[in-house]
C-alpha positions in Angstrom: 8.0 -3.7 -0.6 9.5 -5.8 1.9 8.2 -8.5 5.0 10.7 -9.4 7.1 10.4 -13.3 8.7 11.9 -16.1 10.4 15.0 -14.3 11.8 16.0 -16.4 14.8 18.8 -15.9 17.3 19.7 -17.8 20.5 20.9 -16.1 23.2 22.2 -17.9 26.7 25.2 -15.9 28.0 26.1 -15.5 24.7 24.1 -16.2 22.7 20.7 -14.1 21.5 17.0 -15.9 20.5 14.8 -13.0 19.1 11.9 -15.0 15.7 10.7 -11.7 13.9 7.5 -11.0 12.0 5.4 -8.1 12.3 3.3 -7.1 14.6 2.0 -3.4 16.1 1.0 -2.7 19.8 -2.0 -0.5 20.8 -0.5 1.7 23.3 -2.0 5.5 24.1 0.5 8.2 22.2 2.0 10.9 23.7 3.7 11.2 27.4 2.5 12.4 29.8 3.9 14.4 33.0 4.0 12.0 35.9 1.2 13.0 38.4 1.5 13.7 42.5 2.5 10.6 44.1 -1.6 9.2 45.0 -2.8 7.3 48.5 -1.6 3.7 48.5 -3.2 0.6 51.2 -0.8 -0.7 53.2 -0.3 -4.3 53.4 -2.1 -5.7 56.1 -0.5 -7.0 59.5 0.2 -10.7 59.2 1.2 -12.7 61.7 4.4 -14.4 62.2 8.0 -13.5 61.5 8.4 -13.9 57.8 5.2 -11.4 58.3 6.9 -8.9 60.8 10.3 -9.7 58.4 8.9 -8.1 55.8 6.3 -4.9 57.3 10.0 -3.8 58.8 11.5 -3.9 55.5 8.7 -2.3 53.4 9.1 0.2 56.7 12.1 0.7 55.7 11.6 0.8 52.4 9.2 3.8 52.6 11.8 5.6 54.8 14.2 5.7 52.2 12.1 6.7 50.0 11.0 9.4 52.1 14.6 11.0 52.7 14.9 10.3 48.7 17.7 7.5 48.8 16.0 5.7 46.0 19.1 2.6 45.7 18.1 1.5 49.9 14.4 2.2 49.2 15.0 -0.7 45.3 16.7 -2.7 47.9 14.2 -3.2 50.6 11.3 -3.4 47.8 12.4 -6.1 46.4 13.4 -8.0 49.4 10.1 -7.8 50.7 9.5 -8.4 47.6 10.9 -11.6 47.2 9.4 -12.9 50.7 5.9 -12.6 49.8 5.0 -10.6 46.5 2.4 -9.4 46.3 0.2 -6.2 45.0 0.7 -3.0 47.6 5.2 -4.4 46.7 4.0 -3.2 43.1 2.7 -0.5 43.6 6.5 1.0 45.9 8.5 -0.8 43.5 6.5 1.9 41.2 6.9 5.0 43.4 11.1 4.0 43.4 11.1 3.3 39.6 8.6 6.7 39.2 11.3 8.8 41.6 14.3 7.7 39.4 12.9 8.7 36.5 11.6 5.2 35.4 8.7 6.3 33.2 8.0 3.4 31.3 8.7 0.7 34.5 6.7 2.8 37.0 3.7 2.5 34.1 4.3 -1.2 34.2 4.1 -2.2 37.9 1.5 0.8 38.6 -0.5 -1.6 36.4 -0.5 -4.8 37.2 -1.0 -3.1 40.8 -4.2 -1.3 39.2 -5.1 -5.1 37.4 -4.4 -7.1 41.5 -8.1 -4.4 42.4 -6.5 -3.7 45.7 -9.9 -2.7 48.1 -8.6 0.7 50.3 -6.8 2.4 47.6 -8.7 6.2 47.5 -10.2 6.9 43.8 -8.5 10.1 43.1 -5.4 8.0 43.8 -6.4 5.4 41.6 -7.3 8.0 38.7 -3.7 9.0 39.3 -2.3 6.0 39.1 -4.2 5.1 35.4 -3.4 8.7 33.9 -0.1 7.8 34.3 -0.4 4.3 32.6 -2.9 5.8 29.9 0.4 7.5 29.2 2.9 5.8 27.6 4.4 6.4 24.4 3.1 4.3 21.2 7.4 3.4 20.6 6.7 1.3 23.9 6.3 -2.8 23.0 3.8 -5.1 25.6 5.9 -8.4 25.9 4.2 -11.3 27.3 6.7 -13.6 28.9 6.0 -16.8 30.2 8.4 -19.0 32.3 9.5 -21.2 35.2 6.5 -20.4 37.2 6.7 -19.1 40.2 10.4 -17.3 39.8 11.3 -13.7 40.5 11.8 -12.1 36.9 14.6 -9.4 36.3 15.3 -7.1 33.6 18.2 -4.7 33.2 18.2 -6.0 37.1 15.4 -4.7 38.1 13.0 -7.1 39.7 9.1 -6.9 38.0 7.1 -9.8 39.6 6.8 -13.5 40.2 6.2 -15.9 37.2 3.5 -15.7 35.6 3.1 -12.5 35.1 -0.8 -11.0 35.1 -0.5 -9.6 32.1 2.5 -8.4 29.4 5.0 -5.9 30.1 5.9 -3.0 29.5 9.5 -2.5 27.3 11.2 0.7 26.8 12.6 0.0 22.7 15.7 -2.0 23.1 18.4 -4.2 24.4 17.1 -5.6 27.6 18.8 -7.7 29.5 16.6 -10.8 31.3 17.6 -12.7 35.0 15.1 -15.2 36.5 15.6 -16.7 40.8 14.7 -19.0 41.9 15.4 -20.6 45.3 19.5 -19.8 45.4 20.1 -20.4 42.0 19.5 -17.9 38.6 19.9 -17.4 35.4 20.6 -14.8 33.4 20.7 -14.0 29.9 22.6 -12.0 26.7 20.9 -7.9 26.2 17.9 -9.2 23.5 16.6 -6.6 21.7 13.2 -5.8 21.5 11.3 -3.3 18.3 9.4 -0.2 18.3 6.2 -0.4 19.7 5.8 -4.2 18.8 3.0 -7.1 20.3 5.6 -9.6 21.4 5.8 -12.9 22.9 9.1 -14.0 25.6 10.0 -17.5 25.9 12.5 -17.6 28.9 13.6 -21.9 29.9 16.4 -21.4 32.7 20.2 -23.4 30.7 23.2 -24.8 32.5 25.6 -23.1 33.6 23.8 -20.1 35.0 22.4 -19.1 31.9 18.9 -18.4 29.9 17.7 -18.9 26.8 15.4 -16.5 25.5 13.3 -16.7 22.6 11.4 -13.3 21.5 8.6 -13.8 19.0 6.9 -10.7 16.9 3.7 -11.0 16.4 1.9 -10.4 13.8 -0.4 -7.5 12.8 -3.7 -8.6 11.1 -7.0 -5.9 10.0 -10.1 -7.7 10.3 -13.1 -6.4 7.9 -16.4 -7.9 8.4 -19.9 -7.9 6.8 -22.5 -9.5 9.6 -25.5 -7.6 9.5 -27.5 -10.2 9.6 -25.6 -11.1 12.9 -27.0 -8.7 16.3 -24.8 -7.2 18.3 -24.0 -9.7 21.2 -23.4 -12.3 17.8 -20.8 -9.8 16.1 -18.7 -9.4 19.9 -19.0 -13.7 20.3 -17.4 -13.5 16.6 -15.0 -11.1 16.8 -13.6 -12.5 20.4 -13.2 -16.0 18.5 -11.0 -14.9 16.2 -9.5 -12.6 17.7 -8.5 -15.2 20.4 -7.5 -18.2 17.6 -5.4 -15.0 15.6 -3.1 -14.8 19.0 -2.6 -18.2 19.0 -1.3 -18.1 16.2 0.7 -15.1 16.8 -1.1 -12.4 15.5 -2.7 -9.4 16.6 -5.9 -8.1 15.2 -5.9 -4.2 14.6 -8.3 -2.5 16.4 -10.9 -0.4 15.5 -9.4 2.8 16.9 -6.1 2.0 14.8 -7.1 1.0 11.4 -9.7 4.2 11.9 -6.4 7.1 11.3 -4.8 4.1 9.0 -7.9 4.8 6.8 -9.4 8.2 6.8 -7.0 9.2 4.0 -8.3 6.4 1.6 -11.0 5.3 0.0 -13.8 3.5 0.7 -12.3 0.0 -1.1 -9.2 0.6 0.4 -9.5 -3.0 1.7 -9.6 -5.1 -0.9 -7.4 -3.0 -3.2 -3.7 -4.4 -3.3 -1.8 -1.0 -4.0 -3.7 0.1 -0.9 -2.8 -2.3 1.7 0.6 -1.6 0.4 0.9 1.1 2.0 -0.9 0.0 5.1 1.8 -2.1 5.6 3.5 0.5 5.1 2.6 2.6 8.1 2.3 -0.2 10.3 3.5 -3.0 9.3 0.5 -5.2 8.5 0.8 -8.5 7.4 -3.0 -10.0 7.1 -6.1 -8.8 6.5 -9.0 -11.2 6.9 -11.9 -10.6 5.1 -15.1 -12.8 6.9 -18.9 -12.2 5.6 -21.8 -13.8 7.3 -25.2 -14.6 6.9 -27.6 -16.1 8.9 -30.4 -18.1 7.1 -33.3 -20.9 7.4 -35.0 -21.9 9.8 -33.5 -23.8 12.0 -31.3 -20.9 11.5 -28.2 -21.8 10.2 -24.7 -19.4 9.4 -22.8 -19.3 6.6 -19.4 -17.5 6.9 -17.3 -16.9 4.0 -13.7 -15.9 5.3 -10.9 -14.8 2.9 -7.5 -14.2 5.0 -4.9 -12.3 2.7 -1.3 -11.9 2.4 0.4 -8.9 1.7 3.1 -9.5 1.5 2.3 -11.3 -2.0 -1.3 -9.0 -2.4 -2.6 -12.3 -2.8 -5.2 -14.4 -1.1 -3.5 -16.5 0.6 -6.9 -19.1 1.8 -10.2 -18.9 1.1 -13.0 -21.5 2.8 -16.6 -21.3 2.9 -18.7 -23.1 5.5 -22.5 -22.7 6.8 -23.2 -25.1 10.8 -25.9 -24.3 12.6 -26.0 -20.8 14.7 -26.4 -22.5 18.3 -22.9 -22.9 17.3 -21.5 -20.0 16.6 -18.7 -19.4 18.5 -16.6 -22.7 19.0 -17.8 -22.9 14.4 -15.7 -19.5 13.5 -13.1 -20.8 15.7 -13.0 -23.9 14.2 -12.7 -22.0 10.3 -9.7 -19.1 11.9 -7.7 -21.9 13.0 -8.2 -23.9 9.2 -8.3 -20.2 7.5 -4.4 -19.4 8.9 -3.3 -23.4 9.4 -4.3 -23.3 4.8 -2.3 -19.7 4.8 0.4 -20.3 6.5 1.2 -23.3 5.5 0.7 -22.0 1.9 4.7 -22.4 0.1 6.3 -19.5 -1.5 8.5 -18.1 -4.2 8.9 -14.8 -6.0 7.8 -12.8 -9.6 10.2 -11.0 -11.0 7.4 -9.1 -14.7 8.8 -7.3 -16.9 8.0 -5.7 -19.8 8.7 -4.1 -23.6 8.3 -1.4 -23.3 7.8 -0.9 -19.3 5.2 1.0 -16.9 2.0 -2.1 -17.5 0.1 -3.1 -15.4 0.5 -6.5 -13.4 -2.9 -8.2 -12.3 -2.2 -11.4 -10.9 -5.3 -14.0 -10.5 -8.1 -10.5 -10.7 -5.4 -7.8 -8.0 -3.8 -5.5 -9.6 -0.5 -5.7 -8.0 1.4 -2.8 -9.7 3.2 -1.7 -12.8 6.8 -3.3 -15.0 9.8 -4.0 -13.8 7.3 -5.3 -10.7 9.5 -8.0 -8.0 7.2 -9.4 -4.9 7.1 -12.2 -2.5 4.5 -14.3 -3.8 2.9 -17.7 -3.6 3.8 -20.9 -4.5 1.4 -22.4 -7.5 0.0 -21.8 -10.9 -0.8 -18.6 -11.6 -2.9 -16.0 -14.2 -1.2 -12.5 -15.1 -2.8 -10.0 -17.5 0.0 -7.0 -18.7 -1.8 -3.7 -19.7 -0.6 -1.0 -21.5 -2.5 2.0 -23.0 -2.1 1.6 -27.0 -0.9 -1.9 -26.2 -3.0 -5.3 -26.8 -3.1 -7.4 -23.8 -0.9 -9.4 -22.7 -1.8 -12.8 -21.0 0.8 -15.4 -19.4 -0.2 -19.0 -17.1 2.4 -18.6 -14.3 4.3 -21.6 -12.3 6.0 -20.8 -9.1 8.1 -23.2 -7.1 8.5 -22.5 -3.2 11.7 -20.7 -3.0 12.6 -20.1 -6.0 12.1 -16.9 -8.6 9.7 -17.3 -11.6 10.2 -15.1 -14.6 8.0 -13.4 -17.6 9.6 -10.8 -20.1 6.6 -10.2 -22.7 7.2 -8.4 -25.1 3.8 -6.3 -25.8 2.4 -5.1 -28.6 1.7 -2.2 -30.0 -2.4 -1.9 -31.0 -3.7 -2.0 -35.0 -4.9 1.8 -35.2 -7.8 1.4 -37.2 -8.8 2.9 -40.9 -9.8 6.1 -41.2 -12.4 6.6 -43.5 -11.9 7.9 -46.8 -12.3 11.6 -47.5 -15.2 12.7 -48.8 -15.9 13.3 -52.3 -16.8 17.5 -52.6 -18.8 18.8 -55.4 -18.5 22.9 -55.9 -22.0 24.7 -55.8 -21.7 28.1 -58.3 -22.4 31.3 -57.5 -25.1 33.2 -58.2 -25.0 34.4 -62.7 -24.1 37.3 -63.8 -28.1 37.0 -65.5 -29.1 36.9 -62.3 -27.2 39.6 -60.8 -28.9 41.7 -63.7 -31.9 41.1 -63.7 -31.4 42.6 -59.3 -30.5 45.3 -60.6 -33.0 46.2 -62.5 -35.8 44.7 -59.8 -34.1 46.4 -57.0 -33.5 50.0 -59.3 -37.6 50.1 -59.9 -38.6 49.6 -56.5 -36.4 52.3 -55.0 -37.4 54.9 -58.0 -40.6 53.6 -56.9 -40.2 54.2 -53.6 -38.5 57.0 -53.9 -41.5 58.9 -56.3 -44.6 57.2 -53.8 -42.2 58.9 -51.0 -43.1 62.4 -52.2 -46.3 61.8 -53.0 -47.0 60.9 -49.1 -44.8 63.8 -48.2 -47.1 65.6 -50.5 -50.8 65.1 -48.9 -49.0 65.2 -45.5 -48.7 68.5 -46.6 -52.0 69.6 -48.1 -53.1 68.1 -44.5 -55.4 71.0 -43.1 -55.3 73.5 -45.7 -58.5 75.3 -47.3 -59.7 74.1 -51.0 -62.3 76.8 -51.4 -61.7 78.7 -54.5 -61.6 81.3 -54.7 -59.2 81.5 -50.9 -63.2 83.4 -48.7 -62.2 86.1 -47.6 -59.7 87.0 -44.7 -61.6 86.5 -40.8 -63.2 84.0 -42.3 -64.2 80.4 -42.2 -63.6 77.8 -44.7 -65.9 75.5 -45.5 -63.9 72.8 -47.1 -60.2 71.1 -45.7 -58.5 69.1 -46.7 -57.7 65.9 -45.3 -55.0 63.9 -46.2 -53.2 62.5 -43.1 -54.8 59.0 -44.2 -54.0 58.5 -48.0 -50.3 60.9 -46.9 -49.0 58.3 -44.3 -49.6 55.3 -46.4 -47.6 56.4 -48.9 -45.1 57.6 -47.4 -44.2 54.0 -46.0 -45.1 52.4 -48.2 -42.8 54.7 -50.8 -39.3 54.2 -47.8 -40.7 50.4 -48.3 -39.6 49.7 -51.2 -36.7 52.3 -51.4 -34.8 50.2 -48.4 -35.8 46.4 -50.5 -35.1 47.8 -54.4 -31.5 49.4 -52.5 -31.3 45.4 -50.3 -31.9 43.7 -53.9 -29.7 45.8 -55.5 -26.5 46.1 -53.2 -27.4 42.7 -51.1 -24.0 41.1 -52.1 -24.5 37.9 -53.9 -24.2 33.8 -53.7 -20.4 32.8 -54.3 -19.5 29.4 -55.6 -19.0 26.7 -51.8 -18.1 23.1 -52.2 -20.2 20.4 -50.2 -19.9 17.2 -49.7 -21.5 14.3 -51.7 -24.2 12.4 -50.5 -23.5 9.2 -50.2 -24.9 7.3 -52.8 -27.5 4.2 -52.0 -25.8 1.2 -52.7 -27.3 -1.1 -55.2 -29.5 -3.6 -54.9 
């Protein structure tokens, strides 16, 4: 991952100035079609020749706009604005820009017109203007402009207001030329490029011979994570505002929650404590810092303990860590002071470069307890001592202490040792158990044969007894038609003999024909240790 920082170029007629660090603009995405022209309150009638002249210029500009003579309308409204800057003229200038297809310029002028809170404009018209302002694409940058108070600011030859502006300027990405006008003097710069969708600061200073020195600072972007469950909603909001104010003074913008949520939607819950995940956020949104606050309220009178860390995403390491305890009634001021010290400590920490390689490669690299990637690794890092650990499967961990000098590259080349494999246990001693002997087999056949013959005999007897059941046993047999005095009842004994015979026959057969035991090997039981 690379981080661009500290690139400065001056601009004054033929010289360009820019100081670049990472940032992000939180604006609405996807431009929407421009709505119909709203109705706006007119400038109240003023007395005096200056007011009459301005009102005449506004009336003539409105006629030129209605006639679609846009260059003339723009010139007339700009003349009126130079006589006296008024919110009404911001609206008229925005209307000309909208008619000329300059949607971003129009949205910028309308935005400042709305913030002026002009009375007399109907709600429908105000809502129409707000929709245009909210429809600006995400590539538009918000640029805070500072320069000589009271001077008129022109961008690309178009008058956009007088300094100081009430809010940041909306500019499309690309080169823009800036001009300041004050009384009878003017100063102009060469084109200065504004990057896509960034929060930036533009400092304008009048130079010699009509030249304008412009310095563009691209603000960094930070993600704020806070554990403040013991604070009330009001206290938490106060802390967030204090942190945000100090961050802006350090040219850093806190990414708003509505921008953080989409970035973390497909990430694990531990993303903000994982260097690889923070690297992905930096690639997606140019995030440079992660601010982590743990805040607890305790004791009586109430005390507040804050543990704050600033992670430098370029290096993947914690650049500053501060822990303080203070009275709860000074929450805002104390949080601001702590945050200021946190930034100063982090930003003043010198940097160097870390180059780590290993044989074999693809070892996991952990520096000061944070996983930074895999070998070979080249990464910006904080100057000073670091503890490095390399880990690779089937290899012993490699530990080393390394010191990085400011602006220098510290190199570490590690030969990883393959982990010794455990000695396998000796194979078990096997003993052979003999199979069935011939004597045993002969005995099975004899006993089984006896059982089979006996079973068949008993089954025959049982069948015969069952056949005799119910027959006449008189001797001699009575004449035909005479009742028999003795009837055989052999069902019980016959059934018993038959069942016993079948059982003996089956058992004898199984005993004779069941396969005998075969020889087999088994592990010898371990011998008990000798005392």
